[in-house]
C-alpha positions in Angstrom: -117.3 -112.7 -102.2 -119.2 -110.5 -104.6 -117.8 -106.9 -104.8 -119.8 -104.0 -103.7 -120.5 -101.4 -106.6 -121.8 -98.0 -105.8 -124.8 -97.0 -108.1 -124.5 -94.0 -110.3 -124.5 -90.6 -108.5 -125.5 -88.3 -111.4 -123.8 -84.8 -111.7 -126.2 -82.2 -110.3 -126.4 -78.6 -111.3 -128.5 -76.0 -109.6 -129.1 -72.3 -109.9 -128.8 -69.6 -107.3 -131.0 -66.7 -106.6 -129.5 -64.8 -109.6 -130.1 -67.6 -112.0 -126.3 -68.6 -112.0 -125.6 -72.3 -112.1 -123.6 -73.8 -109.4 -122.7 -77.4 -108.0 -122.4 -78.2 -104.2 -119.0 -78.9 -102.9 -116.4 -76.1 -102.8 -118.9 -73.3 -103.3 -117.1 -71.3 -100.7 -113.5 -72.2 -101.5 -113.0 -68.4 -102.6 -114.4 -66.9 -99.4 -113.2 -66.8 -95.9 -116.4 -68.8 -95.0 -119.8 -69.3 -95.9 -122.1 -66.3 -96.0 -124.1 -65.9 -92.8 -127.4 -66.2 -94.8 -126.7 -69.6 -95.7 -126.8 -71.4 -92.4 -129.7 -73.4 -91.7 -131.1 -73.0 -95.2 -131.5 -76.2 -97.1 -132.0 -74.9 -100.6 -131.9 -78.4 -102.6 -132.2 -81.4 -100.1 -133.6 -83.3 -103.1 -129.8 -83.7 -104.1 -129.5 -86.3 -101.6 -131.7 -88.7 -103.2 -128.9 -90.9 -104.5 -127.9 -91.6 -101.1 -131.0 -93.6 -100.5 -130.1 -95.7 -103.7 -126.7 -96.2 -102.3 -128.3 -97.6 -98.9 -130.6 -99.8 -101.0 -127.4 -101.2 -103.0 -125.6 -101.8 -99.9 -128.4 -103.7 -98.2 -128.6 -106.0 -101.5 -124.8 -106.5 -101.2 -124.9 -107.3 -97.5 -127.6 -109.8 -98.1 -126.0 -111.5 -100.9 -122.4 -111.8 -99.4 -123.0 -112.5 -95.6 -125.1 -114.7 -93.4 -127.4 -112.2 -92.2 -131.1 -111.7 -91.3 -132.8 -108.8 -93.1 -135.9 -107.2 -91.6 -137.4 -104.4 -93.9 -140.3 -102.3 -92.8 -142.4 -99.4 -94.1 -142.9 -96.8 -91.4 -145.2 -94.3 -93.3 -148.1 -95.5 -91.1 -146.3 -96.0 -87.8 -146.8 -93.5 -85.1 -143.3 -92.2 -84.5 -143.9 -89.3 -82.2 -143.8 -91.4 -79.1 -140.6 -93.3 -80.3 -137.8 -93.8 -77.8 -134.9 -96.1 -78.0 -136.4 -98.1 -75.1 -139.9 -98.0 -76.3 -139.7 -98.1 -80.0 -142.2 -97.5 -82.5 -141.5 -100.6 -84.1 -139.2 -103.4 -83.0 -136.8 -102.9 -85.9 -136.1 -99.6 -84.3 -135.2 -100.9 -80.9 -132.2 -98.9 -79.4 -132.3 -96.2 -82.2 -132.5 -92.8 -80.9 -132.3 -90.5 -84.2 -135.7 -91.6 -85.3 -138.1 -88.6 -86.1 -141.5 -88.2 -87.6 -139.6 -88.1 -91.2 -138.7 -91.8 -91.1 -140.4 -93.7 -93.8 -138.7 -97.1 -93.9 -136.2 -98.9 -91.9 -134.0 -102.0 -92.5 -132.4 -104.1 -89.7 -129.7 -106.4 -90.6 -128.3 -109.0 -87.9 -125.3 -111.2 -88.8 -125.5 -114.8 -87.7 -122.7 -114.2 -85.1 -122.9 -112.9 -81.6 -119.8 -110.9 -81.9 -120.4 -109.3 -85.1 -122.1 -105.8 -85.0 -125.8 -105.4 -86.2 -127.0 -102.7 -88.5 -130.1 -100.4 -88.8 -130.6 -98.0 -91.8 -133.4 -95.8 -91.4 -134.5 -93.8 -94.3 -136.2 -90.5 -94.1 -138.2 -88.3 -96.4 -135.7 -85.5 -96.3 -133.9 -87.6 -98.0 -131.3 -89.1 -95.7 -130.2 -92.1 -94.1 -129.6 -92.8 -90.4 -127.4 -95.7 -89.5 -127.4 -97.4 -86.2 -124.3 -99.7 -85.8 -123.5 -102.1 -82.7 -125.0 -101.1 -79.4 -124.7 -97.2 -79.3 -123.2 -95.5 -82.3 -125.6 -93.5 -84.7 -124.7 -91.4 -87.5 -126.8 -89.6 -90.4 -125.8 -89.1 -93.9 -125.9 -86.1 -95.0 -124.7 -85.1 -91.6 -125.9 -81.6 -92.6 -127.7 -80.7 -95.8 -127.7 -76.7 -95.2 -126.3 -74.6 -97.8 -123.3 -73.4 -95.5 -122.1 -77.0 -95.1 -122.0 -77.4 -98.7 -122.1 -81.3 -98.3 -122.4 -83.3 -101.5 -124.4 -86.6 -102.3 -121.1 -88.2 -103.3 -119.4 -87.3 -99.9 -122.5 -88.5 -97.8 -122.6 -91.7 -100.1 -119.0 -92.4 -99.5 -119.3 -91.8 -95.6 -122.3 -94.2 -95.5 -120.4 -96.9 -97.5 -117.5 -96.5 -95.3 -119.5 -97.0 -92.1 -121.6 -100.0 -93.4 -119.1 -101.9 -95.1 -116.4 -101.2 -92.2 -118.9 -102.8 -89.8 -119.5 -105.8 -92.0 -115.8 -106.2 -92.5 -115.0 -106.0 -88.7 -113.2 -102.6 -88.7 -115.7 -100.9 -86.2 -115.1 -100.7 -82.4 -117.0 -98.9 -79.8 -116.5 -98.2 -76.0 -118.5 -96.8 -73.2 -117.8 -95.8 -69.8 -119.7 -97.2 -67.0 -122.7 -95.0 -65.7 -121.4 -92.2 -63.9 -123.0 -89.3 -62.1 -126.4 -88.8 -61.0 -127.5 -87.6 -64.6 -126.3 -90.8 -66.1 -123.8 -89.1 -68.3 -121.4 -91.6 -70.0 -118.4 -91.3 -72.3 -119.2 -93.0 -75.6 -116.6 -93.5 -78.2 -116.1 -95.3 -81.6 -113.4 -96.0 -84.1 -113.8 -96.9 -87.7 -110.8 -98.2 -89.8 -110.6 -97.8 -93.6 -109.3 -100.3 -96.0 -106.7 -97.7 -97.1 -105.5 -97.3 -93.3 -107.3 -94.2 -92.6 -109.1 -94.1 -89.0 -112.0 -92.2 -88.2 -112.8 -91.9 -84.4 -114.9 -89.9 -82.1 -115.9 -89.6 -78.6 -118.3 -87.6 -76.5 -120.7 -87.5 -73.5 -124.1 -88.9 -73.7 -127.0 -89.0 -71.3 -127.9 -92.6 -71.2 -130.1 -94.6 -68.9 -127.8 -96.4 -66.4 -129.2 -99.6 -67.4 -128.4 -99.0 -70.9 -124.8 -97.8 -70.2 -124.3 -100.8 -67.9 -125.6 -103.3 -70.5 -123.6 -101.7 -73.5 -120.5 -101.7 -71.1 -120.7 -105.4 -70.6 -121.5 -106.1 -74.2 -118.5 -104.3 -75.5 -116.3 -105.6 -72.7 -116.7 -109.0 -74.2 -115.1 -108.0 -77.3 -111.3 -107.6 -77.8 -110.8 -104.0 -77.5 -114.4 -103.2 -78.1 -113.9 -104.3 -81.7 -116.9 -106.1 -83.3 -115.8 -109.0 -85.6 -116.2 -109.6 -89.3 -119.6 -110.6 -90.4 -119.6 -114.4 -91.5 -119.4 -114.8 -95.2 -122.1 -116.7 -97.1 -121.0 -120.0 -99.0 
């Protein structure tokens, strides 16, 4: 198996309103918290451009390492305004909720095993990468690019790698309650194990169509503990 190598993420130095140089990550460590005027302000979203390069490197790695079908589509001319998970703007986006007008391209990777989780990576012009894994889980890298959150390209790249490589390695599991309540609220959860023993998990209520929740529940019930299996490795 070919080892994945992260493409270079260059050091990035910016300047604040007073002209003083700074780097993202740890900007507010000397304070009790971020200044109020830094919330919802994205001064330098361009710092996340390397995350897109990381996504492309991951796709190349997966295509070269596993038995997987890769579908790569350009979304710049697609009408994304009416997109929903059930009525996608493009077939590759089927099931994806977090697809806004800023999406520029998408890659769907489908491993040649029914019990291995598929992946869809959506690249936005922000720049960011939205990942749909398995049947319900979605995550965005960076999760938030505002100045208050102080997220770095390195941190976003690491999170993206952990999820994508963890899914391919069979370290990802999901769960969903049966559809409940008249509003169709369901409890959705996921867990991701790292190669170093770290475990990331989360759960929460989501409004899902009853048919979607029921189908996801049946699919995940067929997996041991809701855990997706490793992708088959290419010869």
